[in-house]
Structures are given as structure tokens and as C-alpha cells.
Backbone as CSV, one residue per row, in Angstrom:
resi,resn,N_x,N_y,N_z,CA_x,CA_y,CA_z,C_x,C_y,C_z
1,MET,17.202,11.017,-2.974,17.049,9.556,-3.198,17.619,9.234,-4.528
2,ASP,18.363,8.307,-4.641,19.190,7.891,-5.999,18.155,7.091,-6.641
3,ALA,17.881,7.618,-8.001,16.875,6.840,-8.863,17.487,5.961,-9.835
4,ASN,19.047,5.961,-9.634,19.626,4.951,-10.577,19.969,3.566,-9.625
5,PHE,19.881,2.491,-10.304,20.171,1.341,-9.655,19.610,1.110,-8.275
6,PHE,18.108,1.458,-8.360,17.288,1.427,-7.007,17.101,-0.094,-6.772
7,PRO,17.374,-0.475,-5.494,17.052,-1.927,-5.245,15.606,-2.078,-5.211
8,LEU,15.224,-3.342,-5.708,13.864,-3.751,-5.693,13.502,-4.813,-4.869
9,PHE,12.414,-4.925,-4.180,11.976,-5.960,-3.395,10.578,-6.486,-3.914
10,PRO,10.493,-7.429,-4.955,9.264,-7.871,-5.536,8.415,-8.590,-4.569
11,LEU,7.260,-8.417,-4.236,6.420,-9.088,-3.320,5.051,-9.393,-3.633
12,GLN,4.318,-10.029,-3.304,2.788,-10.205,-3.445,2.002,-9.308,-2.578
13,VAL,2.508,-8.108,-2.401,1.747,-6.951,-1.691,1.898,-5.814,-2.470
14,VAL,1.062,-4.813,-2.112,1.139,-3.484,-2.679,1.355,-2.559,-1.411
15,LEU,2.343,-1.785,-1.465,2.540,-0.747,-0.429,2.155,0.601,-0.849
16,LEU,1.529,1.417,-0.060,1.121,2.734,-0.235,1.914,3.646,0.511
17,PRO,2.117,4.903,0.137,2.824,6.091,0.815,2.174,6.147,2.160
18,TRP,3.012,6.159,3.307,2.719,6.380,4.578,2.196,4.976,5.341
19,GLU,2.150,4.024,4.402,1.621,2.552,4.946,2.812,1.979,5.693
20,PHE,2.528,1.220,6.829,3.535,0.441,7.462,3.431,-0.914,6.931
21,LEU,4.675,-1.626,6.685,4.681,-2.861,6.198,5.784,-3.712,6.849
22,PRO,5.357,-4.646,7.689,6.296,-5.496,8.493,6.875,-6.633,7.464
23,LEU,8.089,-7.066,7.496,8.741,-7.891,6.543,9.660,-8.863,7.353
24,HIS,9.564,-10.167,6.925,10.593,-11.203,7.523,11.414,-11.476,6.330
25,VAL,12.596,-11.096,6.390,13.691,-11.273,5.424,14.556,-12.346,5.649
26,PHE,14.404,-13.432,4.658,15.051,-14.608,4.914,16.058,-15.079,3.684
27,GLU,15.764,-14.638,2.576,16.425,-15.033,1.295,17.922,-14.318,1.318
28,ASP,18.909,-15.008,1.020,20.277,-14.518,1.102,20.413,-13.044,0.198
29,ARG,19.760,-13.106,-0.842,19.735,-11.819,-1.744,19.153,-10.722,-1.027
30,TYR,18.077,-10.937,-0.336,17.477,-9.648,0.424,17.936,-9.478,1.635
31,LYS,18.624,-10.439,2.348,19.520,-10.110,3.463,20.547,-9.123,3.146
32,LEU,21.252,-9.424,1.980,22.445,-8.604,1.455,21.713,-7.152,1.192
33,MET,20.601,-7.122,0.453,20.086,-5.840,0.018,19.527,-5.081,1.254
34,ILE,18.938,-5.667,2.228,18.403,-5.002,3.319,19.672,-4.407,4.093
35,GLY,20.688,-5.435,4.256,22.005,-5.048,5.087,22.619,-3.693,4.538
36,LEU,22.634,-3.600,3.133,23.209,-2.435,2.463,22.199,-1.217,2.742
37,CYS,20.938,-1.383,2.746,20.033,-0.192,3.048,20.286,0.244,4.291
38,ARG,20.391,-0.671,5.312,20.544,-0.342,6.709,22.028,0.565,6.906
39,GLU,23.001,0.064,6.249,24.202,0.748,6.456,24.204,2.216,5.743
40,GLU,23.622,2.245,4.641,23.564,3.554,4.032,22.407,4.379,4.278
41,ASP,21.376,3.812,5.110,20.186,4.481,5.454,19.433,4.900,4.302
42,CYS,19.309,4.151,3.397,18.618,4.354,2.133,17.215,3.475,1.947
43,PRO,16.454,3.836,1.203,15.114,3.093,0.943,15.411,2.088,-0.047
44,PHE,14.490,1.299,-0.260,14.321,0.249,-1.431,12.899,0.360,-1.901
45,GLY,12.750,-0.271,-3.146,11.351,-0.306,-3.704,10.665,-1.451,-3.578
46,VAL,9.267,-1.362,-3.069,8.494,-2.522,-2.939,7.491,-2.450,-4.220
47,VAL,7.479,-3.621,-4.930,6.687,-3.813,-6.193,5.853,-4.982,-6.207
48,LEU,4.796,-4.828,-6.722,3.827,-6.183,-6.744,4.436,-7.070,-7.741
49,ALA,4.628,-8.289,-7.380,4.920,-9.367,-8.270,3.748,-10.287,-8.279
50,ASP,2.962,-10.589,-9.464,2.001,-11.573,-9.529,2.008,-12.199,-10.811
51,GLU,0.936,-12.927,-11.171,1.021,-13.792,-12.449,1.459,-13.112,-13.619
52,LYS,1.335,-11.717,-13.679,1.805,-11.056,-14.868,3.161,-10.495,-14.787
53,GLY,3.694,-10.890,-13.672,5.225,-10.479,-13.509,5.356,-9.216,-12.618
54,VAL,6.450,-8.692,-12.592,6.573,-7.331,-11.695,5.825,-6.140,-12.262
55,GLN,5.093,-5.695,-11.478,4.453,-4.283,-11.877,5.409,-3.200,-12.085
56,ASN,4.939,-2.169,-12.928,5.819,-1.231,-13.425,5.831,-0.103,-12.417
57,ILE,4.908,0.016,-11.616,4.804,1.222,-10.486,4.892,0.591,-9.061
58,GLY,5.711,1.162,-8.262,5.825,0.604,-6.953,5.934,1.806,-5.939
59,CYS,6.383,1.437,-4.650,6.536,2.549,-3.587,7.821,2.303,-2.963
60,SER,8.483,3.332,-2.780,9.761,3.116,-1.821,9.461,2.831,-0.438
61,ALA,10.266,2.118,0.132,10.073,1.777,1.699,11.345,2.119,2.372
62,ARG,11.214,2.724,3.601,12.267,2.986,4.460,12.136,2.125,5.743
63,ILE,13.239,1.559,6.288,13.273,0.754,7.480,13.241,1.805,8.637
64,VAL,12.008,1.472,9.407,11.951,2.496,10.544,12.380,1.724,11.866
65,LYS,12.372,0.408,11.745,12.660,-0.381,13.019,13.191,-1.881,12.752
66,VAL,14.273,-2.297,13.405,14.503,-3.739,13.114,13.966,-4.338,14.321
67,MET,13.076,-5.475,14.143,12.303,-5.927,15.186,13.047,-7.177,15.760
68,GLY,13.709,-7.703,15.052,14.458,-9.009,15.472,15.505,-9.413,14.584
69,GLU,16.596,-9.794,15.085,17.640,-10.553,14.070,17.967,-11.939,14.618
70,PHE,18.413,-12.779,13.706,18.695,-14.205,14.069,20.102,-14.445,13.756
71,PRO,20.731,-15.485,14.325,22.120,-15.874,13.962,22.311,-16.168,12.376
72,ASP,21.471,-16.711,11.650,21.708,-16.808,10.331,21.375,-15.730,9.435
73,GLY,21.270,-14.501,10.018,21.075,-13.332,9.149,19.631,-13.002,8.728
74,ARG,18.686,-13.786,9.164,17.298,-13.423,8.908,16.890,-12.242,9.815
75,MET,15.880,-11.498,9.538,15.687,-10.525,10.281,14.094,-10.077,10.059
76,ASN,13.553,-9.517,11.201,12.224,-8.993,11.020,12.279,-7.457,11.073
77,ILE,11.768,-6.760,10.117,11.939,-5.360,10.111,10.590,-4.709,9.838
78,LEU,10.263,-3.408,10.242,9.142,-2.698,10.021,9.511,-1.513,9.208
79,THR,8.879,-1.456,7.931,9.240,-0.409,7.013,7.931,0.550,6.933
80,ARG,8.110,1.621,6.197,7.115,2.540,6.006,7.293,2.998,4.567
81,GLY,6.054,3.076,3.759,6.076,3.569,2.359,6.222,5.092,2.264
82,GLU,7.035,5.473,1.253,7.435,6.960,1.221,6.932,7.607,-0.226
83,GLU,7.782,7.254,-1.253,7.244,7.857,-2.492,6.937,6.941,-3.581
84,ARG,6.210,7.318,-4.425,5.844,6.195,-5.551,6.989,6.362,-6.657
85,PHE,7.046,5.323,-7.472,8.125,5.475,-8.609,7.568,4.586,-9.729
86,ARG,8.132,4.882,-10.866,7.614,4.324,-12.076,9.167,3.623,-12.575
87,ILE,9.172,2.251,-12.884,10.389,1.722,-13.355,10.699,2.035,-14.694
88,LEU,11.952,2.378,-15.064,12.233,2.859,-16.397,12.984,1.759,-17.088
89,HIS,13.907,1.032,-16.138,14.744,-0.027,-16.726,15.092,-0.740,-15.532
90,THR,15.301,-2.205,-15.768,15.679,-3.103,-14.716,17.086,-3.479,-15.008
91,TYR,17.711,-4.032,-14.003,19.124,-4.637,-14.155,19.114,-6.034,-13.360
92,ASP,19.764,-7.118,-13.814,19.807,-8.325,-13.112,21.301,-8.687,-12.841
93,ASP,22.248,-7.589,-12.762,23.625,-7.916,-12.536,24.015,-8.179,-11.292
94,ARG,23.057,-7.996,-10.233,23.366,-8.298,-8.878,22.446,-9.344,-8.348
95,PRO,22.754,-9.834,-7.089,21.901,-10.889,-6.494,20.455,-10.507,-6.347
96,TYR,20.170,-9.275,-6.363,18.839,-8.750,-6.229,18.489,-7.884,-7.434
97,LEU,17.168,-7.679,-7.697,16.850,-6.833,-8.785,17.104,-5.351,-8.566
98,THR,17.525,-4.528,-9.401,17.635,-3.090,-9.397,17.066,-2.470,-10.683
99,ALA,16.884,-1.179,-10.480,16.161,-0.475,-11.611,16.535,0.979,-11.570
100,ASP,16.372,1.683,-12.808,16.330,3.037,-12.843,14.839,3.401,-12.782
101,VAL,14.692,4.302,-11.708,13.165,4.586,-11.530,13.005,6.202,-11.747
102,GLU,11.731,6.512,-11.901,11.348,7.776,-11.816,10.174,8.000,-10.658
103,PHE,10.455,9.009,-9.773,9.595,9.290,-8.785,8.470,10.185,-9.202
104,PHE,7.375,10.017,-8.673,6.022,10.932,-9.214,5.308,11.122,-8.097
105,ASP,4.471,12.221,-8.214,3.378,12.603,-7.039,2.239,12.920,-7.819
106,ASP,1.047,13.122,-7.004,-0.198,13.653,-7.557,0.094,14.891,-8.282
107,ARG,-0.930,15.107,-9.427,-0.823,16.329,-9.996,-1.543,17.509,-9.148
108,PRO,-0.942,18.696,-9.282,-1.580,19.758,-8.402,-3.104,19.965,-8.895
109,GLU,-3.920,20.102,-7.832,-5.380,20.343,-7.773,-5.727,21.291,-6.935
110,ASP,-6.807,22.133,-7.265,-7.344,23.231,-6.604,-8.017,22.660,-5.212
111,THR,-8.924,21.777,-5.298,-9.629,21.196,-4.200,-10.001,19.678,-4.546
112,SER,-10.348,19.119,-3.543,-10.881,17.736,-3.614,-12.382,17.782,-3.039
113,PRO,-13.261,17.137,-3.733,-14.764,17.178,-3.245,-14.892,16.666,-1.926
114,ALA,-15.424,17.649,-0.972,-15.645,17.377,0.364,-16.418,16.175,0.434
115,GLU,-17.488,16.030,-0.368,-18.496,14.767,-0.219,-17.779,13.507,-0.124
116,LEU,-16.685,13.333,-0.989,-15.902,12.189,-1.025,-15.188,11.918,0.225
117,THR,-14.571,12.937,0.744,-13.699,12.751,2.061,-14.624,12.429,3.178
118,GLU,-15.824,13.021,3.110,-16.926,12.926,4.259,-17.343,11.350,4.055
119,LYS,-17.630,10.903,3.036,-18.124,9.567,2.996,-16.995,8.563,3.371
120,ILE,-15.719,8.821,3.157,-14.886,7.913,3.470,-14.707,8.070,4.973
121,LEU,-14.668,9.352,5.594,-14.560,9.447,7.066,-15.676,8.813,7.715
122,SER,-16.786,8.892,7.383,-17.970,8.386,7.809,-17.945,6.777,7.755
123,PHE,-17.303,6.195,6.830,-17.376,4.734,6.613,-16.356,3.916,7.523
124,LEU,-15.108,4.489,7.401,-14.033,3.752,8.112,-14.094,3.553,9.583
125,PRO,-14.414,4.582,10.440,-14.458,4.246,11.746,-15.592,3.129,12.170
126,GLU,-16.686,2.956,11.415,-17.571,1.896,11.722,-17.306,0.536,11.201
127,HIS,-16.639,0.497,10.128,-16.269,-0.764,9.357,-14.864,-1.282,9.515
128,ARG,-13.980,-0.276,9.948,-12.465,-0.805,10.033,-12.031,-0.321,11.373
129,LYS,-12.647,-0.738,12.513,-12.201,-0.327,13.855,-10.683,-0.665,14.098
130,ASP,-10.328,-1.753,13.456,-8.930,-2.108,13.684,-7.821,-1.188,13.086
131,ALA,-8.396,-0.249,12.144,-7.439,0.594,11.533,-7.015,1.827,12.437
132,GLY,-7.611,1.950,13.598,-7.237,2.887,14.642,-7.961,4.342,14.258
133,PRO,-7.615,5.233,15.359,-8.394,6.408,15.144,-7.757,7.238,13.943
134,ILE,-8.637,8.118,13.386,-8.072,9.145,12.155,-7.650,10.355,12.751
135,SER,-6.354,10.414,12.771,-5.712,11.785,13.263,-6.165,13.096,12.580
136,ASP,-5.940,14.156,13.150,-6.314,15.361,12.428,-5.401,15.545,11.232
137,ASP,-4.200,15.197,11.269,-3.218,15.325,10.128,-3.646,14.624,8.995
138,ILE,-4.305,13.352,9.158,-4.884,12.700,8.018,-6.209,13.226,7.601
139,ARG,-6.964,13.427,8.718,-8.455,13.927,8.386,-8.400,15.230,7.433
140,ASN,-7.356,16.159,7.664,-7.387,17.433,7.028,-6.481,17.575,5.752
141,ASP,-5.930,16.347,5.410,-5.149,16.289,4.221,-5.660,15.200,3.219
142,PRO,-6.447,15.654,2.173,-7.099,14.634,1.310,-6.131,13.570,0.598
143,LYS,-4.837,14.056,0.341,-3.935,12.942,-0.189,-3.520,11.976,0.842
144,LYS,-3.189,12.261,2.056,-3.058,11.385,3.033,-4.153,10.502,3.405
145,LEU,-5.255,11.184,3.436,-6.429,10.470,3.801,-6.802,9.215,2.740
146,SER,-6.425,9.535,1.373,-6.717,8.689,0.381,-5.707,7.361,0.505
147,PHE,-4.533,7.721,1.003,-3.679,6.631,1.057,-3.899,5.839,2.352
148,TRP,-4.243,6.534,3.264,-4.559,5.912,4.636,-5.671,5.093,4.571
149,ALA,-6.747,5.391,3.894,-7.920,4.776,3.602,-7.767,3.607,2.740
150,GLY,-6.984,3.746,1.789,-6.545,2.673,0.821,-5.905,1.480,1.465
151,ALA,-5.050,1.771,2.569,-4.549,0.668,3.418,-5.517,0.105,4.112
152,SER,-6.279,0.980,4.887,-7.292,0.651,6.053,-8.369,-0.164,5.311
153,LEU,-8.735,0.005,4.110,-9.799,-0.736,3.433,-9.576,-2.161,3.150
154,ARG,-8.225,-2.465,3.027,-7.832,-3.748,2.773,-8.333,-4.399,1.416
155,PRO,-8.253,-3.524,0.196,-8.907,-4.017,-0.998,-8.071,-5.080,-1.561
156,GLU,-8.734,-5.691,-2.543,-7.959,-6.593,-3.313,-6.709,-6.002,-4.031
157,LEU,-5.693,-6.773,-4.467,-4.420,-6.318,-4.928,-4.523,-5.535,-6.064
158,LYS,-5.446,-5.977,-6.917,-5.592,-5.219,-8.165,-6.195,-3.812,-7.874
159,ASP,-7.075,-3.745,-6.946,-7.665,-2.358,-6.575,-6.623,-1.581,-5.702
160,LYS,-5.706,-2.125,-4.948,-4.877,-1.373,-4.249,-3.900,-0.789,-5.237
161,GLN,-3.372,-1.556,-6.110,-2.401,-1.245,-7.174,-2.987,-0.080,-7.974
162,ARG,-4.161,-0.119,-8.337,-4.773,0.987,-9.096,-4.732,2.170,-8.092
163,LEU,-5.131,2.136,-6.916,-4.747,3.269,-6.042,-3.491,3.886,-6.043
164,LEU,-2.411,2.906,-6.142,-1.213,3.398,-5.997,-0.890,4.131,-7.353
165,GLU,-1.307,3.594,-8.426,-0.985,4.241,-9.680,-1.691,5.572,-10.040
166,ILE,-2.801,5.800,-9.511,-3.617,7.095,-9.728,-2.853,8.205,-9.372
167,GLY,-2.706,9.146,-10.339,-1.841,10.328,-10.205,-2.567,11.751,-9.856
168,SER,-3.924,11.402,-9.190,-4.779,12.502,-8.845,-5.479,12.228,-7.477
169,THR,-5.438,13.138,-6.495,-6.063,12.907,-5.188,-7.523,12.674,-5.503
170,SER,-8.148,13.550,-6.155,-9.566,13.491,-6.405,-10.064,12.149,-7.023
171,GLU,-9.298,11.704,-8.122,-9.537,10.381,-8.742,-9.411,9.319,-7.924
172,ARG,-8.388,9.290,-6.973,-8.124,8.314,-5.918,-9.348,8.276,-4.940
173,LEU,-9.805,9.374,-4.546,-10.794,9.441,-3.650,-12.202,8.806,-4.200
174,ILE,-12.407,9.137,-5.568,-13.363,8.530,-6.233,-13.372,7.038,-6.354
175,GLU,-12.185,6.464,-6.529,-11.932,5.103,-6.630,-12.337,4.405,-5.227
176,LEU,-11.756,5.110,-4.143,-12.077,4.764,-2.797,-13.520,4.567,-2.469
177,VAL,-14.380,5.547,-2.914,-15.749,5.503,-2.673,-16.299,4.333,-3.511
178,ARG,-15.968,4.098,-4.700,-16.377,3.051,-5.439,-16.040,1.687,-4.555
179,ILE,-14.850,1.532,-3.977,-14.555,0.375,-3.223,-15.347,0.165,-2.057
180,ILE,-15.729,1.396,-1.319,-16.492,1.425,-0.288,-17.976,0.995,-0.539
181,GLU,-18.412,1.478,-1.802,-19.941,1.085,-2.127,-20.016,-0.429,-2.462
182,GLU,-18.858,-0.950,-3.096,-18.863,-2.281,-3.407,-18.823,-3.169,-2.172
183,THR,-18.105,-2.664,-1.182,-17.938,-3.432,0.203,-19.418,-3.249,0.862
184,GLN,-20.000,-2.261,0.660,-21.404,-2.032,1.415,-22.346,-3.013,0.698
185,LYS,-22.259,-3.287,-0.486,-23.169,-4.125,-1.176,-22.857,-5.468,-0.833
186,LYS,-21.618,-5.971,-0.741,-21.238,-7.285,-0.270,-21.783,-7.476,1.162
187,GLU,-21.524,-6.558,1.937,-21.908,-6.728,3.433,-23.494,-6.894,3.551
188,ARG,-24.331,-6.087,2.740,-25.710,-6.267,2.618,-26.143,-7.593,2.147
189,ARG,-25.377,-8.208,1.129,-25.749,-9.517,0.668,-25.442,-10.611,1.725
190,ILE,-24.350,-10.570,2.298,-24.032,-11.319,3.469,-25.012,-11.404,4.565
191,GLU,-25.628,-10.048,4.885,-26.445,-9.948,6.007,-27.884,-10.662,5.625
192,GLN,-28.109,-10.442,4.309,-29.367,-11.012,3.955,-29.265,-12.763,3.864
193,VAL,-28.255,-13.139,3.396,-28.008,-14.520,3.473,-28.054,-15.099,4.766
194,GLU,-27.404,-14.410,5.901,-27.358,-14.851,7.312,-28.938,-14.820,7.759
195,LYS,-29.632,-13.736,7.329,-30.993,-13.538,7.862,-31.839,-14.749,7.287
196,ASN,-31.655,-14.940,6.015,-32.503,-16.149,5.448,-32.142,-17.397,6.060
197,SER,-30.741,-17.706,6.311,-30.425,-18.780,7.019,-31.151,-19.090,8.334
198,SER,-31.131,-17.853,9.114,-31.725,-18.022,10.471,-33.075,-18.367,10.368
199,ARG,-33.840,-18.178,9.261,-35.280,-18.431,9.103,-35.584,-19.681,8.497
200,ASN,-34.394,-20.494,8.270,-34.458,-21.791,7.649,-35.158,-21.895,6.267
201,GLY,-34.916,-20.778,5.667,-35.485,-20.665,4.245,-37.031,-20.061,4.236
202,HIS,-37.668,-19.893,5.422,-38.985,-19.327,5.393,-39.036,-17.685,5.375
203,PRO,-39.944,-17.207,4.663,-39.859,-15.712,4.574,-40.303,-15.023,5.826
């Protein structure tokens, strides 16, 4: 994968490795960029663009299927996250943003705490039924589980960006458990409010 002049697609989303991301491509500059990526069968970088600007860490995306094309060049594509990268330098001499990037992975670790993976595995099937079944491939690989869970939990963008940036599987699992515990607290508060509302304020 060429790390020089890597094409970037700034979006208000965070993409994680192995996560699927459908995109509607309608701007001329990105129609050009995606067209080149299709011709050369190469990925592009998805980076979060928010009120602070373009984030420094993103995830490469590869086109897995073209869902539809229109006469004016617009297209619907399905992409999948692959590798995380760190932006070293950006260039604006093309219609779309490019950058020199450095790809990175998690640090090697001996083991991941089993109690963390068990908590995640017990929470998701009950609370995120739309995420689909957890395959044995994901269940038995803590790193894959951490990214799959990060996508399935649908956390706030700042939390999802944090998951993307963490360079340790164990640390990412700890962060996921924190997100799960916060989600459970919110659910309990909502249940209590609904219960109180059904009693019309009576204890």
C-alpha cells in the first residue's frame, strides 16, 4: 500500500478496521478520486472531519462493491476498513486532499484479559441485536472483537475516534467496557424515568 500521496476522504464519520461503510459519492473531486481508486484497485483514507478540522489518524477503506452508478457520475459504493494510519504531511495540489501517511497496528501483547472480552460478548447480543451474530473468527480474536464491538456499539464520534487511535488491544477492550457501562447507566436512567412517568409521579 503506497503511503505517499495517499488519497483522503474527510467525512463526519469514523471508520474502524473490518467495518463496512456505504458511501454516496457526488462531489466531482471525490468522483475523480474514487474513479482512480477503482481503476488501480487501491484504497483511500477515511478521516474524521469535525469542528477541530481533519483528525490526524484515520483508516484506509477499500471498495468492495459498487452498488449503483448514475449518468452524472455519482455512485453508491460499499467500502470496508482495512489499516489505520497516521497523517505525516498533507498536500492540496490536487482536486482532493492527499497525504504522506504511516500505517500502524496494535502493539504486541501476550494476552488480553478474558473478563473484558466476556463482558463485551455478553452485552452485545442482548443490546445490539441489529449487529448480527458474532462469528467464531471474531469471538476468538480479541483485536477483531474490539473493532467489531466498537462499530456495533455505535458510540459517539469522539469515543469511536478514541477506539481507532488506541494502539493496544487490551486498552481498547477496557475503553469498550467503559462505553458499555456508560450505556447501561443511561438505559437504567431511561427505564426509571419511564417507570415514574407510568405512575404519574406517584411512588
